C-alpha angles and dihedrals in degrees: 000000000000127000098254092047088054092050090051091047092051091046087052088052091053091049091051090046091055093041091052090047090057091042086057089059093043097050095048092046090053093046089052091052096253123143118243110204099185137010114188136167116211135005137257126044116006115252096190140333140182135190124233117178108320095335131090111210122195154151124233128206098260106049094197099099140027148180144214112210108206118188113251097004088160134013092257092057109105111237125197115228093252090052095052096091089051099043113132094219092061095051122098115281093247091055091051093048091047090052093049090049091049093092096044091048090052092052091049090048092050091050091050093050093048092049091049090053090050091047092055098034105045109346141256132255107286111235089199095056118118105255096176110146103268121180115238093174141338122239143174117268108225130057096247099038122122102186126098092253136251097285092051091047089055092053101259112150138193110279095034116133115219108211104167143021114206089340093309118123115242109194093183141027090249090056090052091045094051091052094046092050090056094058108061113168094013134109114240131193113227122195104221128190116209120174090343094307121113125214139164118247124188115217128188108227112212122207113249135174120246132175118254129216092253091058096260133115123251130193109232141158125262134174102187109249128142118212121242110220114232114256091231093049091116121049124191118213138205124241092270105037090044088073100068090036090055093050090047094050090044088058090052091050094048091050091052090046092053087053091048095050092048090051096053098092091053092050096053094087088053092051092049091047089051091061089062097048107282116134112270116235114232089227095054119115119275132205126221087269093058094042092051091048091053090045088057093051090050093047091047089060091043092239092151097162089059090045090056093043087056091053090048090049091050091054093049090049092051090048097052095036090056090052092064101120098236127101136276086035120088089249091058092055091045089053090054093051092048090047090053090051092049091046093051090046089056091046089051091057088055092050093253128137119247112279096224130231119349118261102253092189088077089056095050096093090053091045094050092046092049091047091051092049091051090048094048093044090049092050092049093051093047092052090048090050090054102043100030110015127185110252125202095187 
């Protein structure tokens, strides 16, 4: 499949992801006897629409967004007399929370299904694989160097397993890399295993410059070794044993996604710097533009497992990002409902009647500010994905 077809296919996957997120809200709202006024995929000019029952369904010109307009979602939402019995704000707190969680739940379910397909079809990363740092090849450590590199000069060869750095165990290549990066200009002692025999090797660690996530340059240590991936790094599963494997890997991906979401604010300066020519970190945030472009690269090389893993990751990101307890995100609305419940519980202890729905007008400044932040951040990342995109190959 060609690159542009892959881009289009991944963009379609994003559109379906967003559409199913909104359908999650829609289906729970209908099940809880709420009225959905509009259900649209995309934003911008309307391409087509039709009405069925009390709901207008439609598609807009840019299918990379969507919305589910539920009558009476907040107390400031004007509700027609015939909509009053179906207003969301007048439903029990649990029904409102369930509706708000409908999109998040749908994204988690999509991610699980996609990972299960990958587990059965081509396999998932094997958590029991041996990830000990194993040398695939030795290299020089600066762009213009011509020597064999510090590791090769010290006698390290392909196939060697590096077990310790200065007496400290390094279970993985990344552990070894982190230690070495922190010792520029020093001499380190590596415990190396070759053909079952362990020996200590001293390696001089030169200071080199590497880009940082915030767009700067850091001086770190490097010895010039390329990691050899373990042969059993990917494990394919059967229809039954793929179930626990999928849940286990989902937990790992969700944990990594939480860390990624938490790291976004610190990465914004690096994204901005990349627009003006700084090197772009591979771990920096991407927009749908950047994700689709990488999807095209992956599809062009027919790496479909990676393509699907990216879609699963996208769904997990949308789920967790939407849980941030700030309006206008789903998590912000959920926080308001839970606050109402806690407030009324406290009032009940004092013999007072429930106070009714929260006054959303007091939240408007925060909602507007948060919306502006999201729009500016989205614009910055889109520009960075156009002028200085992340490249996997």
